N, CA, C, O and the ligand as a Tripos MOL2 file, in Angstrom:
@<TRIPOS>MOLECULE
protein
  253   251    64     0     0
PROTEIN
NO_CHARGES

@<TRIPOS>ATOM
      1 N           8.3500  -17.2100    8.5520 N.3       1 MET1
      2 CA          7.4830  -16.3160    7.7850 C.3       1 MET1
      3 C           8.0650  -16.1210    6.3840 C.2       1 MET1
      4 O           9.2510  -15.8310    6.2250 O.2       1 MET1
      5 N           7.2270  -16.2800    5.3920 N.am      2 ALA2
      6 CA          7.6860  -16.1720    4.0180 C.3       2 ALA2
      7 C           7.2270  -14.8410    3.4190 C.2       2 ALA2
      8 O           6.3790  -14.1380    3.9690 O.2       2 ALA2
      9 N           7.8240  -14.5300    2.2730 N.am      3 ARG3
     10 CA          7.4570  -13.3020    1.5660 C.3       3 ARG3
     11 C           7.0860  -13.6580    0.1330 C.2       3 ARG3
     12 O           7.5680  -14.6450   -0.4230 O.2       3 ARG3
     13 N           6.2260  -12.8410   -0.4510 N.am      4 TYR4
     14 CA          5.7540  -13.0820   -1.8120 C.3       4 TYR4
     15 C           5.7610  -11.7600   -2.5630 C.2       4 TYR4
     16 O           5.2860  -10.7420   -2.0600 O.2       4 TYR4
     17 N           6.3110  -11.7910   -3.7860 N.am      5 GLN5
     18 CA          6.4600  -10.5480   -4.5420 C.3       5 GLN5
     19 C           5.5600  -10.5250   -5.7650 C.2       5 GLN5
     20 O           5.4050  -11.5290   -6.4610 O.2       5 GLN5
     21 N           4.9720   -9.3670   -6.0130 N.am      6 CYS6
     22 CA          4.1710   -9.1570   -7.2210 C.3       6 CYS6
     23 C           5.0960   -9.1810   -8.4320 C.2       6 CYS6
     24 O           6.1330   -8.5170   -8.4190 O.2       6 CYS6
     25 N           4.7450   -9.9360   -9.4900 N.am      7 PRO7
     26 CA          5.6100  -10.0060  -10.6680 C.3       7 PRO7
     27 C           5.5600   -8.7440  -11.5300 C.2       7 PRO7
     28 O           6.3910   -8.5740  -12.4220 O.2       7 PRO7
     29 N           4.6020   -7.8670  -11.2770 N.am      8 ASP8
     30 CA          4.4620   -6.6670  -12.0970 C.3       8 ASP8
     31 C           5.1000   -5.4310  -11.4730 C.2       8 ASP8
     32 O           5.6180   -4.5690  -12.1830 O.2       8 ASP8
     33 N           5.0640   -5.3470  -10.1510 N.am      9 CYS9
     34 CA          5.6430   -4.1820   -9.4890 C.3       9 CYS9
     35 C           6.5440   -4.6820   -8.3670 C.2       9 CYS9
     36 O           6.7800   -5.8850   -8.2550 O.2       9 CYS9
     37 N           7.0360   -3.8020   -7.5590 N.am     10 SER10
     38 CA          8.0040   -4.1970   -6.5360 C.3      10 SER10
     39 C           7.3480   -4.5340   -5.2060 C.2      10 SER10
     40 O           8.0290   -4.7410   -4.2020 O.2      10 SER10
     41 N           6.0200   -4.5870   -5.2080 N.am     11 TYR11
     42 CA          5.3390   -4.8550   -3.9470 C.3      11 TYR11
     43 C           5.6700   -6.2520   -3.4150 C.2      11 TYR11
     44 O           5.6830   -7.2260   -4.1690 O.2      11 TYR11
     45 N           5.9340   -6.3370   -2.1190 N.am     12 VAL12
     46 CA          6.1970   -7.6140   -1.4750 C.3      12 VAL12
     47 C           5.2540   -7.7750   -0.2920 C.2      12 VAL12
     48 O           5.1710   -6.9010    0.5710 O.2      12 VAL12
     49 N           4.5480   -8.8930   -0.2580 N.am     13 TYR13
     50 CA          3.7590   -9.2370    0.9220 C.3      13 TYR13
     51 C           4.6420  -10.0350    1.8720 C.2      13 TYR13
     52 O           5.1580  -11.0970    1.5230 O.2      13 TYR13
     53 N           4.8030   -9.5040    3.0730 N.am     14 ASP14
     54 CA          5.6220  -10.1740    4.0870 C.3      14 ASP14
     55 C           4.6880  -10.6950    5.1710 C.2      14 ASP14
     56 O           3.9920   -9.9200    5.8280 O.2      14 ASP14
     57 N           4.6760  -12.0090    5.3520 N.am     15 GLU15
     58 CA          3.7800  -12.5890    6.3640 C.3      15 GLU15
     59 C           4.0540  -11.9970    7.7440 C.2      15 GLU15
     60 O           3.1460  -11.8650    8.5630 O.2      15 GLU15
     61 N           5.2920  -11.6490    7.9870 N.am     16 GLU16
     62 CA          5.6610  -11.1080    9.2950 C.3      16 GLU16
     63 C           5.0450   -9.7300    9.5170 C.2      16 GLU16
     64 O           4.7060   -9.3650   10.6430 O.2      16 GLU16
     65 N           4.9030   -8.9690    8.4280 N.am     17 LYS17
     66 CA          4.3730   -7.6040    8.5440 C.3      17 LYS17
     67 C           2.8850   -7.5430    8.2440 C.2      17 LYS17
     68 O           2.1900   -6.6400    8.7090 O.2      17 LYS17
     69 N           2.3910   -8.5090    7.4630 N.am     18 GLY18
     70 CA          1.0010   -8.4510    7.0500 C.3      18 GLY18
     71 C           0.7710   -7.2740    6.1170 C.2      18 GLY18
     72 O           1.7130   -6.7400    5.5320 O.2      18 GLY18
     73 N          -0.4810   -6.8750    5.9830 N.am     19 GLU19
     74 CA         -0.8270   -5.7070    5.1600 C.3      19 GLU19
     75 C          -2.0550   -5.0770    5.8010 C.2      19 GLU19
     76 O          -3.1940   -5.3350    5.4100 O.2      19 GLU19
     77 N          -1.7820   -4.2380    6.8040 N.am     20 ALA20
     78 CA         -2.8500   -3.6840    7.6380 C.3      20 ALA20
     79 C          -3.8990   -2.9520    6.8110 C.2      20 ALA20
     80 O          -5.0880   -3.0020    7.1220 O.2      20 ALA20
     81 N          -3.4550   -2.2710    5.7540 N.am     21 HIS21
     82 CA         -4.3930   -1.5070    4.9330 C.3      21 HIS21
     83 C          -5.3750   -2.4190    4.2000 C.2      21 HIS21
     84 O          -6.4540   -1.9870    3.7940 O.2      21 HIS21
     85 N          -4.9920   -3.6720    4.0380 N.am     22 GLU22
     86 CA         -5.8450   -4.6230    3.3330 C.3      22 GLU22
     87 C          -6.6150   -5.5070    4.3100 C.2      22 GLU22
     88 O          -7.3820   -6.3760    3.8960 O.2      22 GLU22
     89 N          -6.4110   -5.2840    5.6010 N.am     23 GLY23
     90 CA         -7.1250   -6.0630    6.6050 C.3      23 GLY23
     91 C          -6.3810   -7.2940    7.0800 C.2      23 GLY23
     92 O          -6.9620   -8.1610    7.7330 O.2      23 GLY23
     93 N          -5.0700   -7.3790    6.7530 N.am     24 PHE24
     94 CA         -4.2670   -8.5160    7.2100 C.3      24 PHE24
     95 C          -3.2660   -8.0260    8.2540 C.2      24 PHE24
     96 O          -2.2900   -7.3580    7.9100 O.2      24 PHE24
     97 N          -3.4970   -8.3500    9.5110 N.am     25 PRO25
     98 CA         -2.5640   -7.9160   10.5590 C.3      25 PRO25
     99 C          -1.2360   -8.6630   10.4460 C.2      25 PRO25
    100 O          -1.1540   -9.6760    9.7500 O.2      25 PRO25
    101 N          -0.1880   -8.1670   11.1300 N.am     26 PRO26
    102 CA          1.1050   -8.8670   11.1220 C.3      26 PRO26
    103 C           0.9480  -10.3410   11.4810 C.2      26 PRO26
    104 O           0.1210  -10.7120   12.3140 O.2      26 PRO26
    105 N           1.7610  -11.1690   10.8330 N.am     27 HIS27
    106 CA          1.7760  -12.6180   11.0350 C.3      27 HIS27
    107 C           0.5670  -13.3110   10.4210 C.2      27 HIS27
    108 O           0.2250  -14.4260   10.8140 O.2      27 HIS27
    109 N          -0.0820  -12.6580    9.4600 N.am     28 THR28
    110 CA         -1.1330  -13.3310    8.7070 C.3      28 THR28
    111 C          -0.4780  -14.2270    7.6610 C.2      28 THR28
    112 O           0.2230  -13.7230    6.7830 O.2      28 THR28
    113 N          -0.6890  -15.5570    7.7320 N.am     29 PRO29
    114 CA         -0.0680  -16.4610    6.7580 C.3      29 PRO29
    115 C          -0.6100  -16.2030    5.3510 C.2      29 PRO29
    116 O          -1.7650  -15.8180    5.1720 O.2      29 PRO29
    117 N           0.2360  -16.4210    4.3820 N.am     30 TRP30
    118 CA         -0.1460  -16.2670    2.9720 C.3      30 TRP30
    119 C          -1.3830  -17.1080    2.6610 C.2      30 TRP30
    120 O          -2.2270  -16.7180    1.8540 O.2      30 TRP30
    121 N          -1.4760  -18.2800    3.3210 N.am     31 ALA31
    122 CA         -2.5900  -19.2000    3.0800 C.3      31 ALA31
    123 C          -3.9280  -18.5820    3.4600 C.2      31 ALA31
    124 O          -4.9740  -19.0110    2.9710 O.2      31 ALA31
    125 N          -3.8990  -17.5790    4.3290 N.am     32 GLN32
    126 CA         -5.1490  -16.9470    4.7510 C.3      32 GLN32
    127 C          -5.5370  -15.7800    3.8570 C.2      32 GLN32
    128 O          -6.6220  -15.2160    3.9960 O.2      32 GLN32
    129 N          -4.6420  -15.4170    2.9360 N.am     33 VAL33
    130 CA         -4.9720  -14.3540    1.9880 C.3      33 VAL33
    131 C          -5.8530  -14.9600    0.9000 C.2      33 VAL33
    132 O          -5.4940  -15.9870    0.3240 O.2      33 VAL33
    133 N          -6.9990  -14.3460    0.6060 N.am     34 PRO34
    134 CA         -7.9040  -14.9100   -0.3990 C.3      34 PRO34
    135 C          -7.2670  -14.9830   -1.7830 C.2      34 PRO34
    136 O          -6.4500  -14.1380   -2.1480 O.2      34 PRO34
    137 N          -7.6520  -16.0070   -2.5480 N.am     35 ASP35
    138 CA         -7.0780  -16.2040   -3.8760 C.3      35 ASP35
    139 C          -7.4060  -15.0580   -4.8350 C.2      35 ASP35
    140 O          -6.6830  -14.8310   -5.8040 O.2      35 ASP35
    141 N          -8.4930  -14.3380   -4.5630 N.am     36 ASP36
    142 CA         -8.8670  -13.2430   -5.4640 C.3      36 ASP36
    143 C          -8.3330  -11.8980   -4.9810 C.2      36 ASP36
    144 O          -8.7270  -10.8420   -5.4770 O.2      36 ASP36
    145 N          -7.4270  -11.9550   -4.0030 N.am     37 TRP37
    146 CA         -6.8130  -10.7260   -3.4920 C.3      37 TRP37
    147 C          -5.8710  -10.1480   -4.5440 C.2      37 TRP37
    148 O          -4.9840  -10.8400   -5.0450 O.2      37 TRP37
    149 N          -6.0730   -8.8770   -4.8700 N.am     38 ALA38
    150 CA         -5.2410   -8.2350   -5.8750 C.3      38 ALA38
    151 C          -4.1170   -7.4480   -5.2150 C.2      38 ALA38
    152 O          -4.2400   -6.9840   -4.0810 O.2      38 ALA38
    153 N          -3.0240   -7.3090   -5.9480 N.am     39 CYS39
    154 CA         -1.8880   -6.5330   -5.4620 C.3      39 CYS39
    155 C          -2.3530   -5.1280   -5.0800 C.2      39 CYS39
    156 O          -3.0000   -4.4570   -5.8840 O.2      39 CYS39
    157 N          -2.0330   -4.6730   -3.8650 N.am     40 PRO40
    158 CA         -2.4780   -3.3490   -3.4250 C.3      40 PRO40
    159 C          -1.7490   -2.2140   -4.1170 C.2      40 PRO40
    160 O          -2.2040   -1.0710   -4.0730 O.2      40 PRO40
    161 N          -0.6340   -2.5050   -4.7490 N.am     41 ASP41
    162 CA          0.1290   -1.4590   -5.4190 C.3      41 ASP41
    163 C          -0.3260   -1.2560   -6.8670 C.2      41 ASP41
    164 O          -0.6170   -0.1300   -7.2720 O.2      41 ASP41
    165 N          -0.3870   -2.3360   -7.6440 N.am     42 CYS42
    166 CA         -0.7130   -2.1860   -9.0610 C.3      42 CYS42
    167 C          -2.1260   -2.6580   -9.3760 C.2      42 CYS42
    168 O          -2.6850   -2.2930  -10.4100 O.2      42 CYS42
    169 N          -2.7180   -3.4790   -8.4800 N.am     43 ALA43
    170 CA         -4.0880   -3.9580   -8.6720 C.3      43 ALA43
    171 C          -4.2730   -4.7490   -9.9590 C.2      43 ALA43
    172 O          -5.4000   -4.9850  -10.3930 O.2      43 ALA43
    173 N          -3.1600   -5.1580  -10.5680 N.am     44 VAL44
    174 CA         -3.2300   -5.9200  -11.8080 C.3      44 VAL44
    175 C          -3.1130   -7.4120  -11.5310 C.2      44 VAL44
    176 O          -3.8320   -8.2250  -12.1110 O.2      44 VAL44
    177 N          -2.1990   -7.7550  -10.6400 N.am     45 ARG45
    178 CA         -1.9180   -9.1620  -10.3450 C.3      45 ARG45
    179 C          -2.7090   -9.6310   -9.1260 C.2      45 ARG45
    180 O          -2.9300   -8.8770   -8.1780 O.2      45 ARG45
    181 N          -3.1300  -10.8980   -9.1780 N.am     46 ASP46
    182 CA         -3.8200  -11.5000   -8.0490 C.3      46 ASP46
    183 C          -2.8590  -12.4020   -7.2840 C.2      46 ASP46
    184 O          -1.7340  -12.6470   -7.7190 O.2      46 ASP46
    185 N          -3.3220  -12.8850   -6.1480 N.am     47 LYS47
    186 CA         -2.4830  -13.7120   -5.2750 C.3      47 LYS47
    187 C          -1.7740  -14.8610   -5.9980 C.2      47 LYS47
    188 O          -0.5820  -15.0660   -5.7670 O.2      47 LYS47
    189 N          -2.4710  -15.6320   -6.8810 N.am     48 PRO48
    190 CA         -1.7940  -16.7710   -7.5390 C.3      48 PRO48
    191 C          -0.6120  -16.3640   -8.4190 C.2      48 PRO48
    192 O           0.2310  -17.1980   -8.7460 O.2      48 PRO48
    193 N          -0.5450  -15.0830   -8.8050 N.am     49 ASP49
    194 CA          0.5470  -14.6250   -9.6610 C.3      49 ASP49
    195 C           1.8050  -14.2970   -8.8610 C.2      49 ASP49
    196 O           2.8930  -14.1890   -9.4270 O.2      49 ASP49
    197 N           1.6590  -14.1390   -7.5580 N.am     50 PHE50
    198 CA          2.7880  -13.7100   -6.7450 C.3      50 PHE50
    199 C           3.8840  -14.7710   -6.7020 C.2      50 PHE50
    200 O           3.6090  -15.9700   -6.7590 O.2      50 PHE50
    201 N           5.1260  -14.3110   -6.6020 N.am     51 ILE51
    202 CA          6.2900  -15.1910   -6.6120 C.3      51 ILE51
    203 C           6.8130  -15.3650   -5.1820 C.2      51 ILE51
    204 O           7.1140  -14.3830   -4.5040 O.2      51 ILE51
    205 N           6.9190  -16.6240   -4.7280 N.am     52 PRO52
    206 CA          7.4740  -16.8570   -3.3810 C.3      52 PRO52
    207 C           8.9330  -16.4260   -3.3160 C.2      52 PRO52
    208 O           9.7340  -16.7780   -4.1820 O.2      52 PRO52
    209 N           9.2690  -15.6700   -2.2940 N.am     53 LEU53
    210 CA         10.6460  -15.2060   -2.1260 C.3      53 LEU53
    211 C          11.3780  -16.0180   -1.0720 C.2      53 LEU53
    212 O          12.5850  -15.8550   -0.8920 O.2      53 LEU53
    213 N          10.6780  -16.8710   -0.3880 N.am     54 GLY54
    214 CA         11.3220  -17.6360    0.6810 C.3      54 GLY54
    215 C          11.1940  -16.9270    2.0180 C.2      54 GLY54
    216 O          10.3820  -16.0160    2.1810 O.2      54 GLY54
    217 N          11.9930  -17.3520    2.9520 N.am     55 MET55
    218 CA         11.8800  -16.8560    4.3040 C.3      55 MET55
    219 C          12.3950  -15.4240    4.4200 C.2      55 MET55
    220 O          13.2570  -14.9860    3.6580 O.2      55 MET55
    221 N          11.8400  -14.7130    5.3970 N.am     56 SER56
    222 CA         12.3400  -13.3720    5.6990 C.3      56 SER56
    223 C          13.8150  -13.4560    6.0820 C.2      56 SER56
    224 O          14.2590  -14.4240    6.7000 O.2      56 SER56
    225 N          14.5510  -12.4410    5.7100 N.am     57 GLY57
    226 CA         15.9770  -12.4370    6.0210 C.3      57 GLY57
    227 C          16.7930  -12.5250    4.7550 C.2      57 GLY57
    228 O          17.9280  -12.0510    4.7180 O.2      57 GLY57
    229 N          16.2310  -13.1310    3.6990 N.am     58 ILE58
    230 CA         16.9120  -13.2010    2.4200 C.3      58 ILE58
    231 C          16.7600  -11.8460    1.7240 C.2      58 ILE58
    232 O          15.6750  -11.2630    1.7060 O.2      58 ILE58
    233 N          17.8460  -11.3620    1.1610 N.am     59 GLY59
    234 CA         17.7730  -10.0960    0.4630 C.3      59 GLY59
    235 C          18.1870   -8.9270    1.3360 C.2      59 GLY59
    236 O          17.9530   -7.7720    0.9810 O.2      59 GLY59
    237 N          18.7910   -9.2130    2.4590 N.am     60 GLY60
    238 CA         19.3430   -8.1460    3.2600 C.3      60 GLY60
    239 C          18.3900   -7.5830    4.2920 C.2      60 GLY60
    240 O          18.7540   -6.6780    5.0440 O.2      60 GLY60
    241 N          17.1540   -8.1150    4.3410 N.am     61 VAL61
    242 CA         16.2050   -7.6280    5.3330 C.3      61 VAL61
    243 C          16.3540   -8.4540    6.6130 C.2      61 VAL61
    244 O          16.2930   -9.6830    6.5800 O.2      61 VAL61
    245 N          16.5440   -7.7850    7.7010 N.am     62 ALA62
    246 CA         16.7320   -8.4820    8.9690 C.3      62 ALA62
    247 C          15.5000   -9.2860    9.3410 C.2      62 ALA62
    248 O          14.3810   -8.7890    9.2200 O.2      62 ALA62
    249 N          15.6830  -10.4980    9.7830 N.am     63 ALA63
    250 CA         14.5570  -11.3520   10.1490 C.3      63 ALA63
    251 C          13.9620  -10.9020   11.4720 C.2      63 ALA63
    252 O          12.9980  -11.4990   11.9500 O.2      63 ALA63
    253 ZN          1.7610   -5.2680   -8.0780 Zn       64 ZN64
@<TRIPOS>BOND
     1     1     2 1
     2     2     3 1
     3     3     4 2
     4     3     5 am
     5     5     6 1
     6     6     7 1
     7     7     8 2
     8     7     9 am
     9     9    10 1
    10    10    11 1
    11    11    12 2
    12    11    13 am
    13    13    14 1
    14    14    15 1
    15    15    16 2
    16    15    17 am
    17    17    18 1
    18    18    19 1
    19    19    20 2
    20    19    21 am
    21    21    22 1
    22    22    23 1
    23    23    24 2
    24    23    25 am
    25    25    26 1
    26    26    27 1
    27    27    28 2
    28    27    29 am
    29    29    30 1
    30    30    31 1
    31    31    32 2
    32    31    33 am
    33    33    34 1
    34    34    35 1
    35    35    36 2
    36    35    37 am
    37    37    38 1
    38    38    39 1
    39    39    40 2
    40    39    41 am
    41    41    42 1
    42    42    43 1
    43    43    44 2
    44    43    45 am
    45    45    46 1
    46    46    47 1
    47    47    48 2
    48    47    49 am
    49    49    50 1
    50    50    51 1
    51    51    52 2
    52    51    53 am
    53    53    54 1
    54    54    55 1
    55    55    56 2
    56    55    57 am
    57    57    58 1
    58    58    59 1
    59    59    60 2
    60    59    61 am
    61    61    62 1
    62    62    63 1
    63    63    64 2
    64    63    65 am
    65    65    66 1
    66    66    67 1
    67    67    68 2
    68    67    69 am
    69    69    70 1
    70    70    71 1
    71    71    72 2
    72    71    73 am
    73    73    74 1
    74    74    75 1
    75    75    76 2
    76    75    77 am
    77    77    78 1
    78    78    79 1
    79    79    80 2
    80    79    81 am
    81    81    82 1
    82    82    83 1
    83    83    84 2
    84    83    85 am
    85    85    86 1
    86    86    87 1
    87    87    88 2
    88    87    89 am
    89    89    90 1
    90    90    91 1
    91    91    92 2
    92    91    93 am
    93    93    94 1
    94    94    95 1
    95    95    96 2
    96    95    97 am
    97    97    98 1
    98    98    99 1
    99    99   100 2
   100    99   101 am
   101   101   102 1
   102   102   103 1
   103   103   104 2
   104   103   105 am
   105   105   106 1
   106   106   107 1
   107   107   108 2
   108   107   109 am
   109   109   110 1
   110   110   111 1
   111   111   112 2
   112   111   113 am
   113   113   114 1
   114   114   115 1
   115   115   116 2
   116   115   117 am
   117   117   118 1
   118   118   119 1
   119   119   120 2
   120   119   121 am
   121   121   122 1
   122   122   123 1
   123   123   124 2
   124   123   125 am
   125   125   126 1
   126   126   127 1
   127   127   128 2
   128   127   129 am
   129   129   130 1
   130   130   131 1
   131   131   132 2
   132   131   133 am
   133   133   134 1
   134   134   135 1
   135   135   136 2
   136   135   137 am
   137   137   138 1
   138   138   139 1
   139   139   140 2
   140   139   141 am
   141   141   142 1
   142   142   143 1
   143   143   144 2
   144   143   145 am
   145   145   146 1
   146   146   147 1
   147   147   148 2
   148   147   149 am
   149   149   150 1
   150   150   151 1
   151   151   152 2
   152   151   153 am
   153   153   154 1
   154   154   155 1
   155   155   156 2
   156   155   157 am
   157   157   158 1
   158   158   159 1
   159   159   160 2
   160   159   161 am
   161   161   162 1
   162   162   163 1
   163   163   164 2
   164   163   165 am
   165   165   166 1
   166   166   167 1
   167   167   168 2
   168   167   169 am
   169   169   170 1
   170   170   171 1
   171   171   172 2
   172   171   173 am
   173   173   174 1
   174   174   175 1
   175   175   176 2
   176   175   177 am
   177   177   178 1
   178   178   179 1
   179   179   180 2
   180   179   181 am
   181   181   182 1
   182   182   183 1
   183   183   184 2
   184   183   185 am
   185   185   186 1
   186   186   187 1
   187   187   188 2
   188   187   189 am
   189   189   190 1
   190   190   191 1
   191   191   192 2
   192   191   193 am
   193   193   194 1
   194   194   195 1
   195   195   196 2
   196   195   197 am
   197   197   198 1
   198   198   199 1
   199   199   200 2
   200   199   201 am
   201   201   202 1
   202   202   203 1
   203   203   204 2
   204   203   205 am
   205   205   206 1
   206   206   207 1
   207   207   208 2
   208   207   209 am
   209   209   210 1
   210   210   211 1
   211   211   212 2
   212   211   213 am
   213   213   214 1
   214   214   215 1
   215   215   216 2
   216   215   217 am
   217   217   218 1
   218   218   219 1
   219   219   220 2
   220   219   221 am
   221   221   222 1
   222   222   223 1
   223   223   224 2
   224   223   225 am
   225   225   226 1
   226   226   227 1
   227   227   228 2
   228   227   229 am
   229   229   230 1
   230   230   231 1
   231   231   232 2
   232   231   233 am
   233   233   234 1
   234   234   235 1
   235   235   236 2
   236   235   237 am
   237   237   238 1
   238   238   239 1
   239   239   240 2
   240   239   241 am
   241   241   242 1
   242   242   243 1
   243   243   244 2
   244   243   245 am
   245   245   246 1
   246   246   247 1
   247   247   248 2
   248   247   249 am
   249   249   250 1
   250   250   251 1
   251   251   252 2
@<TRIPOS>SUBSTRUCTURE
     1 MET1         2 RESIDUE 1 A MET
     2 ALA2         6 RESIDUE 1 A ALA
     3 ARG3        10 RESIDUE 1 A ARG
     4 TYR4        14 RESIDUE 1 A TYR
     5 GLN5        18 RESIDUE 1 A GLN
     6 CYS6        22 RESIDUE 1 A CYS
     7 PRO7        26 RESIDUE 1 A PRO
     8 ASP8        30 RESIDUE 1 A ASP
     9 CYS9        34 RESIDUE 1 A CYS
    10 SER10       38 RESIDUE 1 A SER
    11 TYR11       42 RESIDUE 1 A TYR
    12 VAL12       46 RESIDUE 1 A VAL
    13 TYR13       50 RESIDUE 1 A TYR
    14 ASP14       54 RESIDUE 1 A ASP
    15 GLU15       58 RESIDUE 1 A GLU
    16 GLU16       62 RESIDUE 1 A GLU
    17 LYS17       66 RESIDUE 1 A LYS
    18 GLY18       70 RESIDUE 1 A GLY
    19 GLU19       74 RESIDUE 1 A GLU
    20 ALA20       78 RESIDUE 1 A ALA
    21 HIS21       82 RESIDUE 1 A HIS
    22 GLU22       86 RESIDUE 1 A GLU
    23 GLY23       90 RESIDUE 1 A GLY
    24 PHE24       94 RESIDUE 1 A PHE
    25 PRO25       98 RESIDUE 1 A PRO
    26 PRO26      102 RESIDUE 1 A PRO
    27 HIS27      106 RESIDUE 1 A HIS
    28 THR28      110 RESIDUE 1 A THR
    29 PRO29      114 RESIDUE 1 A PRO
    30 TRP30      118 RESIDUE 1 A TRP
    31 ALA31      122 RESIDUE 1 A ALA
    32 GLN32      126 RESIDUE 1 A GLN
    33 VAL33      130 RESIDUE 1 A VAL
    34 PRO34      134 RESIDUE 1 A PRO
    35 ASP35      138 RESIDUE 1 A ASP
    36 ASP36      142 RESIDUE 1 A ASP
    37 TRP37      146 RESIDUE 1 A TRP
    38 ALA38      150 RESIDUE 1 A ALA
    39 CYS39      154 RESIDUE 1 A CYS
    40 PRO40      158 RESIDUE 1 A PRO
    41 ASP41      162 RESIDUE 1 A ASP
    42 CYS42      166 RESIDUE 1 A CYS
    43 ALA43      170 RESIDUE 1 A ALA
    44 VAL44      174 RESIDUE 1 A VAL
    45 ARG45      178 RESIDUE 1 A ARG
    46 ASP46      182 RESIDUE 1 A ASP
    47 LYS47      186 RESIDUE 1 A LYS
    48 PRO48      190 RESIDUE 1 A PRO
    49 ASP49      194 RESIDUE 1 A ASP
    50 PHE50      198 RESIDUE 1 A PHE
    51 ILE51      202 RESIDUE 1 A ILE
    52 PRO52      206 RESIDUE 1 A PRO
    53 LEU53      210 RESIDUE 1 A LEU
    54 GLY54      214 RESIDUE 1 A GLY
    55 MET55      218 RESIDUE 1 A MET
    56 SER56      222 RESIDUE 1 A SER
    57 GLY57      226 RESIDUE 1 A GLY
    58 ILE58      230 RESIDUE 1 A ILE
    59 GLY59      234 RESIDUE 1 A GLY
    60 GLY60      238 RESIDUE 1 A GLY
    61 VAL61      242 RESIDUE 1 A VAL
    62 ALA62      246 RESIDUE 1 A ALA
    63 ALA63      250 RESIDUE 1 A ALA
    64 ZN64       253 GROUP 0 **** ****
């Protein structure tokens, strides 16, 4: 499971956690997130702007 971070704010989409408030249950792959999906925190950046962080576990978060 990979993670993707908004370049404008600190929001991170984690495939393992999903984003229930946006209608993406846990383990929703990034590929299933629509391209016009906007960051739920700042609503400025869209999915294509997000930066891949790599696999979960990097950055001190337990996998
Ligand atoms: Zn954002």
